[in-house]
N, C-alpha and C positions, 0 to 999 in steps of 0.2 A: 611325293615329288610333284612339283608344279612344272609341267614341261615348257611353259612360257618363260621360265626363269633359268638361265643357263647355269648359274651356280648350284642349282639343286638338281640339274639334269645329269644323267649318266651316259656313258658311251653306248650302251645298249640302245638307248632311245635315239641319240643323234645319228647312229649308224643306219637306222631304219627310217628316220623322218628328216625331211629336208625343210629348212626354214627359207622363207622368201624375204623376210624383213628382219633386220636387227635394229634394236633400239639401244643407243649408247647414252646413258644418263651422265650428266656432268654436275658435280657438286662443288663444295669448297670446305675449307677448315678455317674458320674465322669467328671472332666474337659477334654476338647478336644481342646488343643491349646487355642488361644485367641478368636477364631471366631466361634466355634461350640458350641451348647448348651450341658449342662450336660446330657441331656436325649438322646444324639445322638444314643447310642447303642440301647436304648429302642425304639426310633422312627424308627430306621432301622428294628428292629425285628418286630414291628407292621406292617410296610409298606410291607416288604418282605413277612411276613406271610400272610397278606391279599391278596397280588397279587398271590402267589403260590396256596393258598387254593381256591381262586376264579377260577383260571384256572383249577385246579383239579376238583372242583365241576362241572364246565361246561362240563367236560369230563366224568362225571358220577361217580366220587369218592364220597363216603360218608365220608367226612372229616370235622372236626370242628377245628377252631383256638381258642385256649384258651387265656385268658388275659395274657399279657407279665409280667413276673417277672421283676420289674424295678431295682433290686439290684443284685450285683454280688460281687465277691471277689476283694477287693481293697487294700490288704495289701501293695502292692508296691506303692500305692499313698497316704499313710498315712500322708504325710507331706503337702498335698494340702487340702484346705478347702472344706468340704462337699463332699468328695469322700466317699460315704456311703458303708460300708463294711459288707458283709456276709462271715464269715469264710467258707472254703471249707466244713467242717463237717456240718455246719448249712445249707448251700445250698443243700448239699446232702440229709439232712433230709427233707427239704421242697419238693424236687423233689420226694423223696420216698413216702411221705404222699400223694402227688397229684397222683402219679402212682397208689397207693393203692385205692384212691378214684375213679379213672377212671376204674380200673379193677372191682371194686365193681359195677360199672354202666355198665358193659358188654363191655367196650372198651379195647381191648387187643393188639392194635397196636398203639404205641406212638412214635412220633418223637420229640426229643429235638432239637429246632432250635436255635442254640447259636449265639449271636451277640457280645459277649464280650470275648476278648482274655484272660482275667484273669480267666475265668471259666475253670477249668480243670475237664471235665466231664466224661472222659473215666473211671476213677475209680468208678463213680456212676453206669455205666452199669455193671461193674464187680461185684459190691456189690449187685445189683438187680438180677443178673443172678441166677435162681433157687429159688429165694425167693418171686417171684410174678408170677402170671399167665399171666401177660402182657409181651409183647415183646417190648423192648425199643431200639430205634435207635437214633443216634446222627448225626446231620449235623451242622458243623461249616461253615456257609455259605461263609465265606471268602475263604475257600479252594475250593469251587465250581468254583471259577473264576480263579484258578491257571493257567490252560493252556491257558486261554483267556486274562489274565491280560495285558500282553505286547501288545496285539492287540488293547486294549482300552485306557490304561493309559501310561503316559510317565515316571512317577516317582515311585520308590518303596514305599510301604505303610506298616506302622506298627501301627500308631495310629494318627488319625486326619490329614492324609495326603491327597493326590490327590483323592484317591478312596472314602474315607468317605465324603470328602467335595463335590465331584461330586454327591454322593447320596443325600446329604443334599440340594444342589442346585436344584436337580430335584424334591425332594419330601417334603422338608420343608424349602424352601428358605427364608421364612420370619424370620427364627430363625438364619440365618447366618449373623454374624456381619461384617459390611463393614466400610471403611473410607469414608470421604466425597466425594472422587473421585471415589467411587465404588469399589476400590480394597479391597481385603480381609483384615480384621483386624487381621492378623496372622503373626507370624514369619515364618522362613523357615523350622522349624521342625528338626533342626540339633541335632544329638545325640553325646555323648562322648563315645569313645571306652574304653573298659576295659584296665587296665594295663597288663592283662594276655592274651597272644595270643591264648591260648587254649579256652578261653571264646569267643574271637572275631571270631575264626574259627568254633565255634559251637560244638566242641566235649566235652567241659565242660559247664555245665549249672549252672545258678544262678537265684535267684529271684531278678529281677532288681529293685532297688530303683529309682523310676521315677524322683524324685527331683534331683538326682545325674546324671541321664542319659540324661535328657532333659533340655531345657531352660524354656519353658512355657507349658509343658506336651505334646507337639506335637512331634511325631516321623515320619517324612516324610513331604516333601515339598508340601503344598496344592495349590500352586499358579497356577498350570496348570489345575486345576479342571474346569469342565463345566457341566451344567445340561445334555447336550446330552450324555456325557460319563456315567453319572449316569443312564440314561435311557437305554443305551446299555448294561450296566452291569445287570440291572434288567431283560432285555430280556433273558440273559443267565441263570440267576437264576430261572426265571419262567419256562423256557423250561425244565431245568434239574430237579429241585425239584418237580415241578408239575407232571412230568412224573413218578418220583419215587412214589409220593403219590397215583397216579392212580394205579400203579402196586401193591402197598401195600394194597390199599383198596380192590382190586380184588383177592388178594392172599388168599388161604385157609390155615388156621392154622391146621397143622397135626403134627404127632410125629417127622417129620424131618424139620419142619419150623425153620428158614428161608432158609434152604438148599434144 
């Protein structure tokens, strides 16, 4: 039994040990180019959550990893088979119910560990503010790597590119599809620009229809991916997120928390 993973923990343990922090990972079920599994976001959330909670536990944090929510918002992938969608309002209600359940169990520090770019979760934090005794934090783990990305990876990443493929090669390689010559069974992840420069330059936003944007759902070239790059990225994630979890576990909730 790994006591930092709720799904493996039993009532004997939870009856005698109190957690201070809960980590709720959020994944998705959607295609990832031609070579990565539909569960990529969920597998990443599971794997990263397990690593960071283990590291935090070993440093004295009273932290528990909850089972990953395997569905996210997929409205932009509606044209692809079995991209299983939860509308933002539905996902918000699921999170709200789970936060209420955790608060009822005396856990008032919660981290949402998001692994899916389609999940817009900042509005959930605003909706919960003042309506629960719990304090909810959000970590989109892709952003944790922002300042280190270029030191690890060669190609920019949006979806199923070099970074996600490297994580898969490091932590679930048996699910990465390859050709007979061992090359990735993937295209180059090219995307089409919008006809509007304001959109391409980023100062006008749209909900991108993925079947129009991409060839085979990939956005980002995966072919420079290696397992070593995935492990290097994990080291950064563990160092940074586990440190936050330790600090969060040790912090006292008072009238000025979290300031």
